[in-house]
C-alpha positions in Angstrom: -34.2 21.1 16.1 -35.0 17.7 15.5 -36.7 18.1 12.3 -33.4 20.2 10.7 -31.3 17.3 11.8 -33.6 14.6 10.0 -33.3 16.7 7.2 -29.0 17.4 7.0 -29.0 13.4 7.2 -31.5 12.9 4.4 -29.5 14.7 2.1 -26.1 12.8 3.5 -28.1 9.7 2.4 -28.8 10.8 -1.1 -24.8 11.4 -1.5 -22.8 9.8 -4.4 -19.9 7.8 -3.2 -19.3 9.7 0.3 -17.3 8.7 3.1 -18.5 6.9 6.0 -17.6 6.4 10.0 -16.8 3.4 11.8 -20.6 2.3 12.6 -20.9 3.4 8.4 -23.1 6.1 9.2 -22.9 8.9 6.1 -19.8 11.6 7.8 -19.7 14.9 6.6 -17.6 15.9 3.0 -14.1 17.1 4.3 -11.8 19.1 1.8 -10.3 16.2 0.1 -14.0 15.1 -1.3 -15.5 18.7 -2.0 -12.2 19.2 -4.2 -13.1 15.8 -5.9 -16.5 17.3 -6.7 -14.9 20.9 -8.1 -13.4 18.6 -10.7 -16.7 17.2 -11.9 -15.9 13.3 -10.1 -18.4 11.4 -8.0 -16.6 9.6 -4.5 -16.8 5.8 -6.1 -14.3 5.0 -3.3 -14.0 4.6 -0.1 -12.4 7.3 1.7 -11.4 6.1 5.5 -7.3 6.2 5.0 -5.6 8.2 7.4 -2.6 10.4 7.5 -0.7 7.1 8.5 -2.1 4.9 6.5 -1.4 7.3 3.5 1.6 8.1 4.7 2.5 4.2 5.3 2.0 3.5 1.6 3.9 6.5 0.6 7.1 4.4 2.8 6.4 1.1 2.3 6.0 1.4 -1.3 10.2 2.8 -1.2 11.0 0.0 1.0 14.7 1.0 2.0 14.9 -2.4 3.5 13.9 -4.1 0.2 15.2 -1.5 -2.9 19.3 -1.2 -0.6 18.9 -4.5 0.2 18.3 -6.0 -2.9 20.2 -3.8 -5.7 23.1 -3.2 -3.2 25.4 -4.9 -5.9 25.1 -2.1 -8.5 26.2 0.7 -6.0 28.9 -1.7 -4.8 29.5 -2.6 -8.7 30.0 0.6 -9.5 32.2 3.1 -7.6 32.3 0.6 -4.2 31.3 2.4 -1.3 31.5 6.0 -2.9 29.0 4.8 -5.2 26.5 3.3 -2.7 27.2 5.8 0.1 27.4 9.6 -2.3 24.7 8.2 -4.7 22.4 7.8 -2.2 23.4 11.6 -0.9 23.0 12.9 -4.1 19.8 11.1 -5.2 18.0 12.0 -1.8 18.8 15.3 -1.9 17.0 16.1 -5.5 14.2 13.2 -5.0 13.0 16.2 -2.0 12.2 18.9 -4.7 10.4 16.6 -6.9 8.9 14.9 -4.0 8.2 18.7 -2.8 6.7 19.2 -6.6 4.5 16.6 -6.6 3.1 17.6 -2.9 1.8 20.6 -4.1 0.0 19.5 -8.0 -1.3 16.9 -5.2 -2.7 19.2 -2.9 -4.2 21.4 -6.2 -5.5 18.4 -7.6 -6.6 15.4 -5.4 -7.8 12.8 -7.6 -7.0 8.7 -8.4 -6.1 9.7 -11.3 -2.5 11.5 -10.0 0.5 12.5 -12.6 -2.6 11.5 -15.5 -5.0 14.2 -14.4 -2.5 17.2 -13.8 -1.3 16.6 -17.3 -4.8 17.1 -18.6 -5.3 19.9 -16.2 -2.2 22.4 -16.6 -1.7 21.0 -20.3 -5.1 23.2 -20.9 -8.0 21.9 -23.5 -6.2 21.9 -26.9 -2.7 19.8 -25.5 -4.2 18.5 -22.7 -6.0 15.1 -23.4 -2.7 14.3 -25.5 -0.7 15.1 -22.7 -2.0 13.0 -20.2 -2.8 10.0 -22.7 1.4 10.0 -23.3 1.6 10.3 -19.0 -1.2 8.0 -18.4 0.9 5.4 -20.7 4.7 6.1 -18.9 3.0 6.3 -15.6 1.3 2.6 -16.1 3.8 0.9 -17.7 6.1 2.2 -15.4 4.3 1.2 -12.1 3.5 -2.4 -14.1 7.1 -3.0 -14.5 7.8 -1.6 -10.9 6.0 -4.3 -9.5 7.4 -7.3 -11.6 10.9 -5.4 -10.7 10.3 -5.5 -6.2 9.0 -9.1 -7.0 12.4 -10.2 -8.4 13.9 -8.7 -5.6 12.0 -10.3 -2.9 12.5 -13.6 -5.6 15.9 -13.3 -5.5 16.1 -13.3 -1.8 13.8 -15.7 -1.3 16.8 -18.2 -3.8 19.1 -16.5 -1.7 17.6 -17.7 1.5 16.9 -21.5 0.2 20.6 -21.5 -0.5 21.6 -20.7 2.6 19.6 -22.7 4.4 20.5 -26.1 2.2 24.7 -26.0 3.2 25.6 -22.1 0.8 26.5 -22.2 -2.4 29.7 -23.3 -1.6 28.7 -26.9 0.5 26.2 -27.9 -2.3 23.4 -25.6 -1.0 20.9 -25.6 -3.6 20.3 -23.1 -6.1 17.4 -22.4 -7.6 17.0 -22.1 -11.6 15.7 -18.7 -13.1 12.2 -20.7 -13.7 12.0 -21.9 -9.9 13.4 -18.6 -9.1 10.4 -17.6 -11.3 7.6 -19.2 -9.6 9.2 -17.4 -6.6 8.4 -14.2 -7.9 4.4 -15.4 -9.2 3.5 -16.5 -5.6 4.6 -13.0 -4.3 2.4 -11.0 -7.1 -0.5 -13.0 -6.8 -0.8 -12.7 -2.6 0.1 -9.4 -3.3 -3.2 -9.0 -6.0 -5.4 -11.3 -3.5 -4.9 -9.0 -0.3 -5.8 -6.2 -3.2 -9.1 -7.6 -3.4 -10.3 -7.1 -0.4 -11.9 -4.5 1.2 -9.8 -1.3 1.8 -10.3 -1.3 5.1 -8.2 -4.7 5.5 -6.0 -3.2 3.1 -5.6 0.0 5.5 -4.4 -2.5 8.7 -2.0 -3.8 6.7 -0.4 -1.0 5.8 -0.1 0.2 8.7 1.1 -2.6 10.4 4.1 -2.7 7.4 5.0 0.9 8.4 5.4 -0.8 12.0 7.0 -3.7 10.9 9.9 -2.1 8.2 10.7 1.1 10.8 11.5 -1.5 14.0 12.3 -3.5 10.9 15.3 -1.4 10.3 16.6 -0.6 13.6 16.6 -5.1 14.5 18.7 -4.9 11.3 21.2 -2.8 11.8 21.6 -3.2 15.2 22.0 -6.9 15.0 24.7 -6.7 12.0 26.5 -4.2 13.9 26.2 -6.8 17.3 27.3 -9.8 14.8 30.1 -8.8 12.6 33.3 -9.8 14.5 35.2 -6.8 12.0 34.7 -3.6 11.4 35.7 -1.5 8.2 37.1 1.9 8.3 35.5 5.4 8.6 37.6 5.8 5.7 36.6 3.2 3.5 33.4 3.8 4.0 33.4 7.4 3.1 36.1 7.3 0.6 36.7 4.1 -1.0 36.5 3.9 -4.5 36.3 0.8 -6.5 36.8 0.7 -10.4 34.0 -0.8 -12.5 36.3 -4.2 -12.5 35.0 -6.5 -15.2 31.8 -4.1 -16.9 34.4 -2.2 -19.7 33.4 1.1 -17.5 36.7 3.5 -16.7 36.0 6.5 -16.8 35.3 7.6 -12.6 32.4 10.2 -13.0 30.8 7.5 -15.7 31.4 4.8 -12.5 29.8 7.0 -10.4 26.6 8.0 -12.2 25.5 4.5 -12.9 26.5 3.3 -9.3 23.6 5.6 -8.5 21.5 3.6 -10.3 21.1 1.6 -7.0 19.5 4.7 -4.8 17.0 5.9 -8.5 15.5 2.2 -8.9 14.7 2.5 -4.5 14.0 6.0 -3.3 11.0 5.9 -6.6 7.0 5.8 -7.0 6.3 7.7 -3.6 3.3 9.4 -6.1 1.2 6.1 -4.3 -0.3 9.0 -2.2 -1.4 10.4 -5.1 -3.0 7.4 -6.5 -4.8 6.5 -3.2 -6.5 10.2 -2.4 -10.1 9.5 -3.5 -9.9 7.0 -0.6 -8.0 9.2 1.8 -9.7 11.7 4.5 -8.3 15.2 3.8 -6.4 14.3 1.3 -5.3 17.8 -0.3 -3.6 18.2 3.2 -2.4 14.3 4.1 -1.6 12.8 0.7 1.6 15.9 0.0 2.2 15.9 3.3 2.5 12.2 3.1 4.8 12.0 0.0 6.8 14.9 1.8 7.5 12.7 4.5 7.8 9.3 3.1 10.4 10.6 0.9 12.4 12.4 3.7 11.9 9.9 6.3 13.3 7.4 3.9 16.3 9.4 2.4 17.4 9.5 6.6 16.8 5.4 7.1 18.3 4.3 3.7 21.3 6.4 4.4 21.4 4.9 8.0 21.1 1.5 6.7 23.5 1.7 3.5 26.2 2.8 6.3 25.6 0.1 8.7 25.8 -2.5 5.6 28.7 -1.0 4.1 30.9 -0.8 7.8 29.4 -5.0 8.1 31.7 -6.0 5.3 33.8 -8.6 5.7 35.7 -9.5 2.6 34.5 -6.9 0.2 35.5 -9.5 -2.5 33.1 -11.8 -1.7 29.8 -9.8 -2.3 29.8 -9.3 -5.9 31.4 -13.4 -6.4 29.1 -15.6 -7.8 30.4 -18.1 -6.4 29.6 -16.6 -3.0 27.8 -18.7 -0.2 24.5 -17.0 -1.7 25.1 -18.3 -5.5 25.6 -14.8 -6.1 21.8 -13.7 -5.2 22.1 -11.1 -3.5 24.8 -8.9 -2.0 22.8 -7.7 0.6 22.2 -11.3 2.0 25.6 -12.0 1.1 26.9 -8.7 3.6 24.3 -10.4 6.3 25.7 -13.6 5.8 29.7 -12.7 6.0 28.6 -11.2 9.5 27.1 -13.8 11.1 29.7 -16.4 9.9 32.9 -14.3 10.9 31.6 -14.6 14.6 31.1 -18.3 14.3 27.5 -18.3 14.7 24.6 -20.4 13.1 23.2 -19.8 9.5 19.5 -19.4 10.6 20.0 -16.0 12.5 20.6 -15.3 8.5 17.9 -16.7 7.6 15.7 -15.1 10.5 17.2 -11.4 9.6 16.3 -11.6 6.5 13.0 -12.3 6.7 13.1 -8.7 7.6 13.6 -7.7 4.4 11.8 -10.3 2.5 8.9 -8.5 4.2 9.6 -5.2 3.1 9.9 -6.3 -0.6 6.1 -7.8 -0.1 4.8 -4.7 1.7 6.5 -2.9 -1.1 5.2 -4.9 -3.9 1.6 -4.3 -2.1 1.9 -0.5 -2.7 3.0 -0.9 -5.7 0.4 -3.4 -6.9 -2.3 -1.1 -5.4 -1.6 2.1 -7.2 -1.1 0.9 -10.4 -4.6 -0.5 -9.8 -5.4 2.6 -9.3 -4.0 4.6 -11.4 -6.4 1.8 -14.0 -8.7 3.0 -12.5 -8.5 6.4 -13.8 -7.9 6.0 -17.0 -10.8 3.3 -17.5 -13.3 6.3 -15.8 -12.3 8.3 -18.3 -12.9 5.2 -20.8 -10.0 6.4 -22.1 -9.0 2.1 -23.3 -11.0 -0.3 -25.1 -12.7 -2.2 -22.4 -12.5 0.6 -20.1 -16.2 -0.6 -18.1 -15.0 -3.7 -17.9 -11.7 -2.6 -16.4 -13.6 -0.3 -14.0 -15.6 -2.4 -12.4 -15.1 -2.8 -8.7 -17.4 -5.1 -6.3 -19.6 -2.5 -4.1 -18.6 -5.3 -1.3 -15.1 -4.0 -1.6 -15.4 -1.0 -3.3 -12.0 -1.7 -4.6 -11.0 -2.1 -8.5 -10.7 -5.5 -8.6 -10.5 -6.0 -12.3 -7.5 -3.4 -13.0 -6.2 -4.8 -9.6 -6.1 -8.1 -11.2 -5.4 -7.1 -14.3 -2.6 -5.5 -13.6 -0.9 -8.0 -11.6 -1.1 -10.7 -14.7 0.9 -7.7 -17.2 3.6 -7.8 -14.5 3.6 -11.2 -14.1 4.0 -11.4 -17.9 6.6 -8.7 -18.0 8.7 -10.5 -15.3 8.8 -13.5 -18.2 12.2 -11.6 -19.7 14.2 -12.6 -16.3 14.5 -15.9 -18.2 16.1 -14.8 -21.2 18.8 -12.7 -19.6 20.0 -9.4 -16.7 20.5 -7.6 -19.1 17.2 -8.4 -20.9 15.1 -8.0 -16.6 17.1 -5.0 -15.8 15.5 -3.2 -19.0 11.9 -3.6 -17.1 13.8 -2.5 -14.2 14.5 0.7 -16.2 11.2 1.1 -17.3 9.5 0.9 -14.3 11.6 4.3 -13.0 11.9 5.6 -16.7 8.4 5.5 -16.7 7.7 7.1 -14.0 10.2 10.0 -14.3 8.6 10.9 -18.0 5.2 10.4 -15.8 6.4 12.9 -12.7 7.9 15.3 -14.9 5.1 16.0 -17.6 3.0 18.1 -15.6 5.7 19.3 -13.3 7.4 20.9 -16.4 3.3 22.2 -17.1 2.9 23.5 -13.7 7.0 25.4 -15.2 5.4 26.5 -18.7 1.4 27.0 -18.3 1.1 28.7 -14.7 -2.2 29.8 -15.2 -3.7 26.5 -15.2 -2.5 25.8 -12.0 -4.5 26.7 -8.9 -3.0 26.8 -5.5 -3.9 23.4 -2.2 -3.6 23.5 1.2 -0.2 22.6 0.7 2.1 24.8 -1.9 5.5 25.8 -1.7 5.0 30.0 -2.4 7.5 31.8 -4.5 9.6 28.6 -4.3 7.3 26.5 -6.9 8.5 27.4 -9.8 12.0 27.2 -9.1 11.8 23.9 -7.3 9.7 22.6 -9.8 12.7 23.6 -12.7 14.9 21.9 -10.2 13.1 18.3 -10.3 12.9 18.4 -14.0 16.3 19.2 -14.7 17.1 16.1 -12.2 14.1 13.7 -14.1 15.3 14.8 -17.6 19.3 13.9 -16.3 17.7 10.5 -14.0 15.9 9.4 -17.5 19.3 9.4 -19.3 21.3 8.0 -17.1 18.9 4.8 -16.8 19.6 4.6 -20.5 23.3 4.6 -21.1 25.5 1.5 -21.6 26.7 -0.5 -18.1 28.9 -2.7 -19.9 31.5 -2.2 -22.8 32.3 -3.5 -25.7 28.4 -2.8 -26.4 27.5 -6.6 -28.5 23.8 -7.8 -27.9 24.7 -9.1 -24.7 25.3 -6.3 -22.9 23.7 -4.2 -25.3 21.2 -1.6 -22.8 17.6 -2.5 -24.4 16.2 0.4 -22.2 15.9 3.2 -24.7 14.2 0.9 -27.5 12.1 0.0 -25.0 11.6 3.1 -23.9 10.7 4.5 -27.5 8.7 1.4 -28.2 6.2 2.6 -25.6 6.0 5.7 -26.8 5.5 5.2 -30.2 3.0 2.1 -29.5 0.8 5.3 -27.2 1.5 7.7 -30.1 0.1 4.9 -32.8 -3.1 4.4 -30.6 -3.8 8.2 -30.3 -3.9 8.9 -33.7 -6.2 5.7 -34.9 -7.7 5.1 -31.8 -7.5 7.6 -29.0 -7.9 10.8 -30.7 -11.4 11.3 -31.9 -12.8 9.2 -28.6 -10.7 9.9 -25.8 -11.2 14.3 -25.4 -9.4 13.8 -21.5 -11.7 13.4 -18.0 -14.8 12.2 -18.1 -16.5 14.1 -15.7 -18.9 11.7 -13.8 -20.6 14.2 -11.3 -24.1 15.2 -13.1 -25.9 18.9 -12.5 -28.1 17.4 -9.9 -25.3 15.7 -7.8 -23.5 18.6 -8.0 -25.9 20.6 -6.8 -26.9 18.1 -3.2 -23.0 18.1 -3.0 -23.6 22.2 -2.5 -26.4 20.5 0.0 -24.8 18.7 1.5 -21.9 21.3 2.6 -24.8 23.8 3.5 -26.2 20.7 5.5 -23.3 20.3 7.9 -23.0 23.5 8.0 -26.3 24.8 10.0 -26.1 21.2 12.0 -23.0 22.2 13.3 -24.5 25.4 14.0 -27.3 24.1 15.7 -25.4 22.0 18.1 -23.5 24.6 19.2 
C-alpha cells in the first residue's frame, strides 16, 4: 500500500501546472483541468478559485450599484421612468438567453481564452483561425474600453462627492475639471492593476469581500434612501410616466425607449469574465457556466429593485438631469442621493458616506474587468497570435498571474480614457465600443454554435434541445443591441453630436483584417497546443493514479 501511494504522489509531482491544496500539496486533477488537457493546454495558472469566487467575479463585474448609479442619467434622459424601469426589464430578459448560451459553450470549452477559443473550435480548421482572430480583437478592445468606462463612472462619482463635500455646485463647491476627473480615473486604474499583480489567492479574497460588500451595500443603500426620503413618487409615476427626450432632438417614442435601454445594456454586460478565469477555477466546466447564469439572474433582480428605489425616491425630477444641480451634473444617481438626504434636513455627510458604496462597486467592477482583460491577452499571447507574445505572456512564478498583460491592459485603458478630455460624445463612443466589442465577441461563437453543430460537444452544463433556439434568440438580441449603440442620440447631426461608435467599430474591424492579411494569415493558425505527447501521457497517468489511490484508501 505504502509504495503505491508514493508512486501516485510522484506522478502528481511531475504533473504540468496543476492544482494545489491549502498546504501546497498537489491535488487530484479535477474535471476542468482534465478538459483543459484534452484541449491540448497544460495547466500554467494556479487553479484555486471556487464557485463562490467565480460567481463573485461575474457579479461584481456587472456592478449593479456601479452601473445604475453612474448611468441613470442615460435611461432617465430617454423616456424618464419608463425608459429606466422597463428598459431594464427588457434587457434583463434577453440577457438571460445570451448568458445561458455562453454558459453552455463555457462548459464545453473551459479555457482562459474563452470566446476567442470557442470561435476557433466551432469555426473548424478552415474558418476557425480567422474567426477567432476577429473575435479576439473585438473582445479585447471591448474589454479595455470597458475598464475605461467603469473607471470613468468612478471618477465622476468622486467628482460629485468632492463638490457636495465642499459646499455643492449651488454654493461655490469645487467643480473638478476634465483633467482632474481624469486623474481620479488614472488613480483607480493603477490601484486595480496593483491588486491584479498580486497572487491569485489575494484576488480571490478581494473578490469574496467584494461580493459581500456589494450585496450588503445594495441593501443598505435601498433601505437608507427609502428611510431618508421625505417624499416618494407614486407608482403611476415610476411605472408609467414617459418623459420626452427634451433637448436631444429625438421625438419618436419607440426610438426614445430603445435609447433609454442603453443604461441597462451598459450595466448588464461583461459577464464573460467567468470564462476568462476558468483555468484558475476548480471544476471550471461546471462552476464557470453556473456562475455566468446565476450572476446575470441575480444582477437582474437586484438591479430592478435598486432602480425602483432610486425612482421612487426622486424628490424633484427636474433636478436629476440639470447640469447646474448640486452635484454639478457629474452624476444623476448622486443627485438623487443628495435630494433624498436634504429633503429631510439631513447633513450632506450622510450623502458622502452612502456614495462610498457605489464607489466601492466601481472599484471592484473595474478590478474584475481588468482581471478578465489580462486573461484574454494571456490566452492570445499563449497562442503567439500577436508580436511580442513571449513578453506579453510572461507571468512571475511567485504569483502565477499574467503580470505584463495586466499592466499593458491598464495602460491601454488609461490611453483610451484620454478621449474624455475632448468631449462627452467622443468618450461615449469609447463606452459604446466596450459593449459592442463584447456583443460581437459573444455573438460570433454563439452563431457558430447554431450553424456548425457538428463542431460542438456538450459539457456537463448544457441546455439540451433548447440550446439552438436559445442561441438564436441570443444572436438576434446581440445584433439588435449592436445596432442600437450605433444610432444617433442627438439631432440634428453635426460634428458635435455625431455618434462615432460605428466609425470606431469599423476601424477596429479594418485594422484586424489588415493585420490578418499582412501578418497573421501565415503565422497564426489558431490556438497553439502547449502539451507535449509525454505530458499528455502523464495526465492520463495522474488520473489513473488518483483512481488507484482512492481504491486503496477505500
